Residue, then its C-alpha position, 0 to 999 in steps of 0.5 A: m500500500c505504501g508504495a502505491v501511495a508514493q507512485a501516486q504522489d510521483s505521478k504528480t507534477r512538482i510545481r514550486i511557487a514562490i510568495p512574496n509574503a503570506s497575505i490575502c494576496c496568496l489566499h487562493l494558493f493556501a486554499a487550493k493546498q488546504w482543499k486538495v484543488f491542487d492534487d485533483n489536478g495532477l499537481d504536487v505544489e510547494i509554495i515557498q516565501m521570498r523577495p521578488q528579486i530572489a525570486n526572478a532570479a530563482m525562476v531563471a535558474g530553474e529552482i522555482h516555476y512560477f511566481a505569485g505576483v504581478g505588480p511594479n516589480s514583476v512588470a519592471a523586471t520583464l521591462r529590463g529584459l527578464p523573458s516573463r510574463a504576467v499570466w493571470f490575476a488574483s485581484d483587480q483592486l488593491i486592498y491598502s489603506l494609509l494608517a497613521r498615528p492617532e495624533f494625525k487626522t489629515l494628509r496635510e499633517l502628515r507632510s515631511k513625517r515617515l511613512a512606511v511602506g513594505g518596499l521602495g519600488d514595489t506595490t506598496e510605494v507605487s500605489l501610495r505615491i499614486g494615491l497621494d498625488a489623487a488625493g491631491e498631495n505631492p508625494k515628494d511633501f512626504v518621507i516615504l521608507g521602505v522597512g520590509n513587510p515583517n517590521i512594518m506594523s512595529a514601526l508603526d507601533s514603536g513610533n519609528v514612523e507616523a503612518a504606514l500603508l497596510n492591508p488585510p490583516l495588519l490593517y484591521y489589528a492597527k485600526r483596534k489598536g487606536f490608529r488613523e485610517i487617513l487614505n484608502i488607497g483601493d478608492h484611487v489606484k485600480m491595479p492588481l493584487g496577486g496573480l501569477t508571473t512565469l518565464v516565456s518558455t513555461i508558457q511555450n513548454r508547460a502550457a498543460e501544466m499552466r492551465r492546470l495550475i491556473r484552473s486549481m487557483q481559479v477553482a480555489k478563488r471561486s469557493l472562497l468567494q462562495s463560502k464565508d466559513k471556509s474561507v474565514d478558516v484558511m485565513i485562520r489556519f495559513l494566516n495565523l488570525n482571529r476570527e473577528t479579523a479573518e472575517d474582516t478580512f473576508a469582506d474586502y476579499q470579497k469586493t476586490v478579487s478578480g472574477n475570471g483571473v484574465p490579465s486585464r490590460e487596465g491593470i497592466e496599463q495602470i502598473v506601467k503609468s505607475l513604473q512612469s511615475l517614478g521616472q522609470f521607462v519614461g516615453r516607452k510605449v509599452a504594449f500588453e503583449e510585452v509583459a502580459d499573456a491571457r491566452i491560457a487564463r482565458e482559456v480556463a475561464k472559458e472552460l469555468g463558465y466565466k464571461v471573457e471579453 
């Protein structure tokens, strides 16, 4: 019997997926793992946390096969020459808010103050700058610091920064501690949060595997949206949340998660514009096909009964 089990496991396609951090952006991966959706699609998936820059190098070296994210870092890497493409979107809208220490009530009061983001050049910094600009503020009037996602809450708690850009679940913990929401970034920035990026060679040579992977994530995502109880249980287990915070997180997840998962031109254009606003690739006209390949995601969406334009 043990030999039969081992043979069945060996028959599955082994895949390594890098994630930037264990957060709401990767919820579909944790769900597909817990509910054995990957197994049902013949996949043996290992999820590894690593920084995007390291993940890019690991992907080129063949140490990982996919990166669970589509954003300024991944698109910038593609435009600099990494032979990669965005192939699936997890969400069409960011779930970030700028929270400040209680004594600050407006963005104006935060001018010249320190605002913490996860990392410089990534989705957190880029979306904050766009959000500040959309709210009528000049991003140059603020001191934006990349402190690393694991340190961002402690930086706000300790007073090392006056405000921080947070997403669930930290967003809710901070609110319960009395920190004040100053700016909802999602109201101003339409950009994907989470997704899937891989090498062009993977798209060309491992299309059947990629189809099963995208299908697994899309099925898991749909199940998350359909069952609050199941979703909350996944959040409690993988994100280490209490039930109240998990329920709050689920409410936002429902509002922002992408329906069919197909990479959109609007989402990619927003990422490119955000990079150009930082002085990168200025004057360069970037075609959707240069950074995204939506063919397999579109096929999977149609197979699952989603409306696809």
